[in-house]
C-alpha positions in Angstrom: -10.4 -25.4 2.7 -12.3 -24.8 5.9 -15.9 -23.6 5.4 -16.7 -20.2 6.9 -19.2 -20.5 9.7 -19.2 -17.2 11.6 -17.6 -14.3 10.0 -16.6 -11.5 12.5 -19.2 -8.7 12.0 -20.7 -5.6 13.5 -23.4 -3.7 11.7 -22.7 -0.3 10.2 -23.3 2.6 12.6 -26.2 4.9 11.7 -24.0 8.0 11.5 -21.4 6.3 9.3 -21.0 7.7 5.7 -18.0 5.7 4.6 -17.9 2.4 2.8 -15.9 0.8 5.6 -16.3 1.1 9.4 -14.2 0.1 12.4 -15.1 -2.3 15.1 -16.4 -0.4 18.2 -14.2 -2.5 20.5 -10.9 -2.0 18.7 -8.1 -2.9 19.1 -8.9 -6.6 19.2 -5.4 -7.6 20.2 -3.5 -5.5 22.7 0.3 -4.9 22.5 0.9 -6.9 25.7 -1.3 -9.9 24.9 1.5 -12.4 25.4 4.2 -12.0 28.2 7.1 -11.3 25.9 5.4 -8.8 23.5 6.1 -5.2 23.0 3.6 -5.0 20.1 1.3 -7.4 18.1 0.3 -6.0 14.7 0.4 -6.6 10.9 -0.9 -10.2 11.3 -2.8 -12.7 9.1 -5.8 -14.9 9.8 -7.8 -17.6 7.9 -10.8 -19.8 8.6 -9.7 -23.0 10.2 -11.8 -26.0 11.5 -14.7 -24.5 13.4 -13.0 -21.1 13.9 -9.9 -19.3 12.8 -6.1 -19.7 12.9 -3.6 -17.0 12.4 0.1 -16.0 12.1 0.9 -13.0 14.2 3.8 -10.5 14.2 4.9 -10.2 17.8 7.9 -7.9 18.4 9.3 -8.7 21.9 10.6 -6.3 24.5 14.0 -6.3 22.8 12.1 -5.4 19.6 13.2 -8.7 18.0 10.7 -9.4 15.2 9.1 -12.9 14.9 5.9 -14.6 13.9 3.6 -16.7 16.2 0.7 -19.0 15.7 -2.7 -18.3 17.3 -6.3 -19.5 17.3 -9.8 -18.1 17.8 -13.4 -19.3 17.8 -14.9 -16.1 16.6 -12.1 -14.2 14.8 -12.2 -11.5 17.5 -10.9 -13.1 20.7 -7.4 -14.7 20.2 -5.2 -17.0 22.0 -1.6 -16.6 20.7 1.2 -19.0 21.4 3.8 -17.7 23.7 6.7 -19.1 21.7 7.5 -18.2 18.0 6.9 -20.6 15.2 9.8 -23.1 15.0 10.2 -23.9 11.3 11.5 -27.2 9.9 13.3 -27.5 6.6 10.8 -27.6 3.7 12.0 -27.6 0.1 15.5 -26.4 1.2 17.9 -26.8 4.1 18.7 -23.1 4.0 16.2 -21.6 6.4 18.4 -18.8 7.8 16.4 -15.9 9.2 17.5 -12.9 11.2 13.9 -11.7 11.6 10.4 -12.4 10.4 7.5 -9.9 10.2 4.3 -8.9 8.4 3.0 -12.4 7.6 0.2 -13.3 5.1 -1.6 -16.7 5.1 -3.6 -18.4 2.3 -5.0 -21.9 1.7 -4.0 -23.3 -1.7 -4.8 -26.8 -2.9 -3.9 -28.9 0.2 -2.1 -26.7 2.7 -1.8 -23.2 4.2 1.0 -21.1 2.7 2.6 -18.4 4.7 4.7 -15.5 3.3 6.5 -12.9 5.4 9.3 -10.4 5.3 12.3 -12.6 6.0 15.7 -11.3 7.2 18.4 -12.7 4.9 21.1 -10.1 4.4 18.3 -7.6 4.4 14.5 -8.0 3.9 13.2 -10.5 1.3 10.1 -12.7 1.0 10.1 -15.8 3.1 7.8 -18.7 2.2 6.5 -21.6 4.3 3.6 -23.9 4.8 1.6 -25.8 7.4 -1.2 -28.3 7.4 -2.3 -27.9 11.0 -0.8 -24.6 12.4 1.3 -26.8 14.7 4.1 -28.0 12.5 5.6 -25.5 10.0 8.0 -25.9 7.1 10.2 -23.1 5.6 11.0 -23.0 1.9 13.4 -21.1 -0.3 13.1 -17.3 -0.1 11.2 -16.1 -3.2 13.5 -13.3 -4.2 16.9 -11.6 -3.6 17.0 -8.9 -1.1 15.4 -6.3 -1.0 11.7 -7.0 -1.1 8.7 -6.8 1.1 4.9 -7.4 1.1 4.8 -10.8 -0.6 1.2 -11.7 -1.1 0.1 -15.0 -2.8 -3.0 -15.4 -4.9 -5.4 -18.1 -3.6 -5.2 -20.2 -6.7 -3.0 -20.8 -9.7 -3.2 -18.4 -12.6 -2.7 -19.9 -16.0 -1.2 -23.0 -14.3 1.3 -21.1 -12.1 1.4 -19.8 -8.5 1.4 -16.0 -8.5 2.7 -13.5 -5.9 2.5 -9.8 -5.5 5.5 -8.1 -3.9 7.1 -4.7 -3.5 10.8 -4.3 -4.2 12.4 -2.1 -1.6 15.7 -1.2 0.0 17.3 -2.1 3.4 15.7 0.7 5.3 12.5 2.7 5.6 12.0 2.6 1.9 11.0 6.0 0.4 9.7 4.4 -2.8 7.9 1.3 -3.9 5.6 -0.1 -6.6 3.7 -3.4 -6.7 5.0 -6.2 -9.0 3.7 -9.8 -9.8 5.9 -12.9 -10.2 5.0 -16.5 -11.1 6.3 -19.9 -10.1 5.7 -23.5 -11.2 6.6 -25.0 -7.9 6.7 -22.3 -5.1 10.6 -22.5 -5.3 11.7 -20.7 -8.5 10.1 -17.4 -9.3 10.2 -15.4 -12.5 8.2 -13.6 -15.2 8.2 -10.4 -13.1 5.8 -7.8 -14.2 4.9 -4.3 -12.9 1.3 -4.2 -11.7 0.8 -0.8 -10.2 3.0 2.3 -9.5 2.6 5.1 -7.0 0.0 7.7 -7.9 1.0 11.2 -9.0 1.0 13.6 -6.0 -1.5 16.0 -7.6 -4.0 13.2 -8.3 -3.9 11.0 -5.1 -1.3 12.2 -2.6 -2.1 9.6 0.0 -0.5 6.9 -2.2 2.2 9.0 -3.9 5.3 7.7 -2.0 5.0 3.9 -1.9 2.3 1.2 -2.1 2.2 -2.4 -1.1 -0.3 -5.3 -1.4 -2.1 -6.2 1.8 -4.5 -9.2 2.3 -4.8 -12.2 -0.1 -6.6 -11.1 -3.3 -10.3 -11.9 -3.4 -11.8 -13.0 -6.7 -15.0 -11.1 -7.6 -17.1 -10.9 -10.8 -15.1 -7.7 -11.6 -11.7 -9.3 -11.1 -9.3 -9.7 -8.2 -10.0 -7.3 -5.4 -6.7 -6.2 -3.8 -6.5 -4.1 -0.7 -3.2 -2.3 -0.4 -1.5 0.3 1.8 -0.5 3.7 0.3 2.0 6.0 1.9 2.6 9.8 1.7 5.7 11.4 3.1 4.5 14.3 5.2 6.4 16.9 7.3 5.7 14.6 10.2 6.9 11.4 8.6 5.1 8.6 6.7 1.3 8.2 6.8 -0.1 4.8 5.9 -3.7 4.5 4.5 -5.7 1.8 2.9 -7.1 1.6 -0.7 -8.2 -1.1 -3.1 -7.8 -2.1 -6.7 -9.4 -4.5 -9.2 -7.0 -6.6 -11.3 -7.9 -8.6 -14.3 -8.7 -12.2 -13.4 -6.5 -13.9 -16.0 -4.0 -11.1 -16.5 -3.5 -9.7 -13.0 -0.8 -7.3 -14.1 -3.6 -5.3 -15.7 -5.3 -2.9 -13.4 -9.0 -2.4 -14.2 -9.8 0.1 -11.5 -7.9 1.7 -8.6 -9.3 3.8 -5.8 -8.4 7.5 -6.0 -9.7 8.3 -2.5 -8.6 6.0 0.3 -11.0 3.6 1.9 -9.5 4.2 5.4 -6.9 6.5 6.8 -5.5 6.9 10.4 -8.1 8.6 12.5 -8.7 6.8 15.8 -6.4 7.3 18.8 -4.9 3.7 18.5 -4.0 4.5 14.9 -2.6 8.0 15.5 -0.5 7.1 18.6 1.8 4.1 19.2 5.3 3.0 18.4 4.9 4.3 14.8 2.0 6.9 14.7 -0.3 7.4 11.7 -0.2 3.9 10.4 -3.0 1.5 9.3 -1.5 -1.6 7.6 -3.9 -4.4 6.2 -2.7 -8.0 6.2 -5.8 -10.2 6.1 -9.5 -10.2 5.0 -12.2 -12.7 5.8 -15.2 -12.5 3.5 -18.5 -14.2 2.9 -19.7 -13.8 -0.7 -23.1 -15.3 0.2 -23.6 -12.8 3.1 -21.8 -9.9 1.3 -19.7 -9.3 4.3 -16.0 -8.6 4.7 -13.8 -8.2 7.8 -10.4 -6.5 7.3 -7.6 -7.1 9.8 -5.0 -4.4 10.1 -2.1 -3.3 12.2 -2.5 0.1 13.9 0.4 2.4 14.7 2.8 -0.6 14.5 1.5 -1.5 18.0 -1.9 -3.3 18.1 -4.3 -5.2 15.8 -7.7 -3.9 14.8 -10.5 -4.9 12.5 -12.9 -3.1 10.2 -16.0 -4.2 8.2 -17.6 -3.5 4.9 -20.0 -4.9 2.3 -18.0 -6.7 -0.4 -20.2 -5.4 -3.2 -20.2 -1.8 -1.9 -16.4 -1.9 -1.7 -16.1 -3.1 -5.3 -18.5 -0.5 -6.5 -16.7 2.2 -4.6 -13.4 1.3 -6.3 -15.1 1.2 -9.8 -16.9 4.5 -9.2 -13.9 6.4 -7.7 -11.1 5.1 -9.9 -7.9 6.9 -10.9 
């Protein structure tokens, strides 16, 4: 795995009283960054060589959804390829895909694994891998339709690969809980267990309609830190916010703590206005345990990509001290 050299960072503003804060120059990726794009959002990044690599959701001007590779020296300024990733056959010859969106990326063992929402008779979880972000291989879909928000753990748990997901429907799902599944080989998935359900309206309404895992889980002394999106159905449509939970290290279907208040909610103009207003959707987090820094990448209003910062220990303590 590449060693982290320069985590994206901006110090906390003096007047900020929240545990996380936004980059003052957001959004970091504009909707028209490549010639074909209508929007670039809900994308994933990882440390790579002396900088960063990423897989980006770029919807084109026909609003066809696909994923593109990109690179950055500092995690802020990105060069995104103008053509979508052209996958070769991996552990299967069946690599049909009507669309690809909302990717996550993680390094496990010897390669970078990518998951995304894959169009195969409806949304399901696509899986692929790369060694160099130039040549990509697509594998068997993890599940039957319908499913979204497939998020791999960064290491095996009890000898098996593990993935969070959110069973859904074929539309704008008005429900959704987080599950975990296991695989011996990244091809066959089973042992499905419920991890976390939506919160009761009267206890934590921002996450009462549906929830879904966000970035790759981060192992801390208190368990797996999982950022997730939570949704409330309002009179003006869905509103997406960001919370976090701590899962048991060896039994990650056991929730130790879960934030009752959100960590972030739509507030800035680029989050409140766009193709889908009132949405912040996290897909990646870069962290330095030594420096106690975390940079969270999120899509804003299904239009642009933004970044927020926080101290890892403060975030963990916030979740523990403000748990449902």
